[in-house]
N, C-alpha and C positions, 0 to 999 in steps of 0.2 A: 503494500498500498504506499508506503513512504517512498519507494524508489520510483512509483509512476507521478506521483506529485513531485519529487525533484527533475524527473524527466521532464515535466511540462512547462515546469519554472525555467529550467535550461533551454527548451524549446522555444520560449516565449522572448527569454533575454536575446538567443541569437536571432531571432525575427526583427527584432525592435532594434538591434544593432545594426543589422544588415539594411534596412530601411532608412537609418540614419544617415548611414554612411553613402548609402545612393544619394538621398537627397542634399548631403552635404558637398558631394563630389559635382552635383549638376548646378548648384548653388553658388559655390566658390571653388571652381575648377584649379587645380593644380598647376603652375606653368608649364608642366610637360603637356597638358592637355589644350592649350589656347593655343590658336592658328592665327593667320592671318588673314586680309579678306579674300585672298585667292585659295583659302583651305590648305595653305603648306603651315605645317607645324614651325612654331616660334624656335623651338630647340634643334632644329634639324641642320647637320652639318652639310658641307660640301659634298656633291657627287663627282666621283671619279668619272671621267670620259674613258669609253672601253677601249679606243684605238690609240688615243695620245697619254693617255694617265693624268690629263691634265683637272685640277680640282674645279668644278662649275657649281657656281651659285644655284640652286632650288629655284629661285624666284626669277632667275636667268631662262632657267628651261620652262616655266610656266608661261612666261611674257612670250618665247619662242613658239610654244605649240598654241598658245592662244592667238599669235598672230599680231602681237603689237609690234 
């Protein structure tokens, strides 16, 4: 009888904590989840060009494929 009560309390605590964390992440997203207006992550590093090995800025690639 006691173990059933303890499991219910534990399950309720896990559910409440999960919902609270999801709400927190959507209300105040961490810097790693923030994006620019072009949906490029802010903390994204440069991309290596496959042929030349040159480091390319992701924003430059977005502008190129968008046609700017």
